[in-house]
C-alpha positions in Angstrom: -148.5 99.0 85.0 -148.5 99.9 81.8 -150.8 101.3 80.6 -151.0 103.4 83.8 -148.0 105.3 83.3 -149.5 106.2 79.5 -152.4 107.4 81.5 -150.3 109.8 84.0 -148.8 111.4 81.1 -151.6 112.2 79.2 -153.4 113.8 82.4 -150.2 115.5 82.7 -149.8 116.6 79.1 -153.4 117.8 79.2 -153.0 119.4 82.8 -149.8 121.0 81.1 -151.9 122.6 78.1 -154.6 123.6 80.7 -151.3 126.5 81.3 -151.6 127.9 77.7 -152.6 131.3 76.7 -152.4 134.5 75.6 -150.8 137.2 77.0 -152.7 141.2 76.0 -151.8 144.8 77.4 -154.7 146.1 78.3 -153.7 149.9 77.6 -154.6 152.5 75.3 -152.8 155.4 73.6 -153.3 158.5 72.1 -155.5 157.3 69.1 -157.7 155.4 71.2 -159.1 157.9 73.4 -162.5 156.9 75.5 -164.4 160.1 75.8 -167.8 160.9 77.5 -170.4 163.3 77.7 -169.9 165.6 81.0 -172.9 167.6 80.4 -170.4 170.6 78.9 -169.2 168.4 76.5 -170.4 165.7 74.5 -166.2 164.3 73.9 -164.4 165.0 76.8 -162.1 162.3 78.1 -162.5 159.9 80.6 -161.8 160.6 84.0 -162.2 159.2 87.5 -164.8 161.3 88.2 -166.8 159.7 85.9 -166.3 156.3 87.3 -165.4 155.2 83.8 -164.4 152.2 83.5 -163.1 149.6 80.6 -163.6 146.2 79.9 -162.0 144.0 77.5 -163.8 141.0 75.8 -162.2 138.5 73.5 -162.4 135.2 70.8 -160.1 133.0 69.4 -159.1 134.3 66.1 -159.1 133.9 62.4 -161.9 133.3 60.0 -164.3 136.4 59.7 -165.0 139.1 62.0 -167.8 138.4 65.1 -170.5 140.7 65.8 -169.4 143.2 68.0 -171.3 143.1 71.7 -173.3 146.6 70.7 -175.7 145.9 67.5 -178.7 147.1 66.2 -179.7 148.5 70.3 -179.5 145.3 71.5 -176.5 143.9 73.6 -175.3 140.5 73.1 -172.3 138.4 74.9 -172.7 135.8 72.3 -169.1 133.7 72.3 -167.7 136.9 73.6 -165.5 136.1 76.4 -163.1 137.4 79.4 -159.9 137.4 79.9 -158.5 137.2 83.5 -156.5 140.5 84.5 -153.6 141.3 86.7 -156.1 144.9 87.6 -159.1 143.8 87.7 -161.5 143.5 84.6 -163.5 145.7 84.2 -159.9 148.6 85.1 -161.4 151.5 86.9 -159.8 154.6 85.5 -157.3 156.2 87.4 -156.6 158.7 84.4 -158.2 161.7 84.0 -156.8 161.9 80.2 -158.8 159.6 78.5 -156.8 156.9 78.8 -156.2 153.7 81.0 -153.1 151.1 82.0 -155.1 147.9 83.3 -152.0 145.8 83.1 -152.2 142.4 81.8 -154.9 140.7 80.3 -154.5 136.4 79.9 -156.7 135.3 78.1 -158.5 131.3 78.2 -156.7 128.0 76.7 -158.5 128.5 73.5 -156.5 131.0 72.4 -152.9 129.6 72.8 -149.3 131.7 73.0 -149.0 133.6 70.2 -152.4 133.1 68.8 -154.6 135.1 67.4 -157.6 136.5 69.0 -160.1 138.4 68.0 -161.2 141.8 70.4 -163.0 144.7 71.2 -163.3 147.0 74.0 -167.0 148.5 75.6 -167.0 151.3 78.4 -169.3 152.7 81.1 -169.6 155.7 82.9 -170.8 155.8 87.1 -168.6 153.2 88.5 -171.5 149.5 87.8 -169.0 146.8 88.1 -170.3 145.3 85.7 -171.6 146.2 82.1 -175.4 144.2 82.8 -175.3 146.2 85.6 -174.1 149.2 83.8 -176.9 148.9 81.5 -179.5 148.1 83.7 -178.5 151.9 85.8 -178.3 153.7 82.6 -175.0 154.5 81.8 -173.5 156.2 79.3 -171.7 152.9 77.2 -169.5 152.6 74.1 -167.4 150.5 72.2 -164.6 150.0 69.9 -163.9 148.5 66.5 -163.2 145.0 66.3 -159.5 144.0 65.9 -157.7 141.1 65.5 -153.9 140.9 67.4 -151.5 138.1 67.6 -151.3 137.5 71.7 -147.7 137.8 73.6 -146.1 134.4 76.0 -145.3 132.2 72.4 -141.9 131.0 72.3 -138.5 130.3 74.3 -138.6 132.1 77.0 -142.2 133.4 76.3 -142.8 136.7 74.7 -143.9 139.5 77.0 -147.9 140.2 77.0 -148.9 141.6 72.9 -150.0 145.5 74.0 -153.4 146.1 72.3 -153.0 148.8 71.1 -150.0 147.6 67.9 -153.3 147.1 66.1 -154.3 150.0 63.9 -157.5 149.2 64.0 -158.3 150.1 67.8 -160.1 153.6 67.6 -160.7 155.6 70.2 -164.9 155.9 71.2 -167.8 157.6 72.3 -169.4 157.0 75.9 -173.4 157.3 75.0 -176.2 156.7 76.5 -178.2 154.3 73.8 -178.0 150.9 74.8 -179.3 151.4 78.5 -182.0 149.1 80.5 -181.4 147.1 76.8 -180.6 143.0 78.4 -177.7 141.1 77.5 -177.9 137.1 76.7 -175.0 135.8 78.0 -173.5 132.2 77.4 -172.9 130.5 80.9 -171.6 127.3 82.1 -169.6 126.5 78.8 -166.2 124.8 80.2 -163.2 125.6 78.3 -161.6 123.4 75.5 -158.7 122.3 77.2 -161.0 121.7 80.2 -163.9 119.9 78.4 -160.4 117.5 76.9 -159.0 116.7 80.8 -163.0 115.8 82.1 -163.4 113.7 79.0 -159.5 111.9 79.6 -160.8 112.1 83.7 -164.1 109.6 82.9 -161.7 107.9 80.9 -159.6 107.0 82.7 -162.9 106.1 85.5 -163.6 103.9 82.6 -160.8 101.9 82.5 -160.1 101.0 85.8 -164.0 99.9 86.3 -162.9 97.5 83.4 -160.3 96.4 84.6 -162.4 95.3 87.5 
């Protein structure tokens, strides 16, 4: 009975840990505008008519900055992950001045509340529902600088989402067509660390009860 209580408590702690995630305010500002080629200007503010969409990608922070999504004309997802979003990810532009207000993005459990994350913003024109579709469709595409930020959600009570604009390393960028038709290499089917831990604990529980029998 005592072993069962300990096991149940451990499972509960593991389940709680899956809820611990960093919070980010996904919006840009006057110093990080997104522009595109509208046929008249190469630096026209991204807008609703251009079908511009933006997507935030993250990796756990620390160490050296990771390689960008686009490098050497090739798009590689590698270890970049897509956070969940309160307003949809990718986020469709609702303004006409090169700015977006995408609500709150939540990392996976590999970034704890108040933990650091490497971030990059990717954008494209044409209203495509995904980056892969945008590349295949020949959309104008661009990417911000890579920057590190301390996420929100830490403390008691939890802090609010940390705006990505709080990083002075976040820059605006121009959407262009140097990446059209280049396939994206993705890493799929990799469980988040806490999910793997929970799965391992579950397997241990089954083994324990099997041996008891």
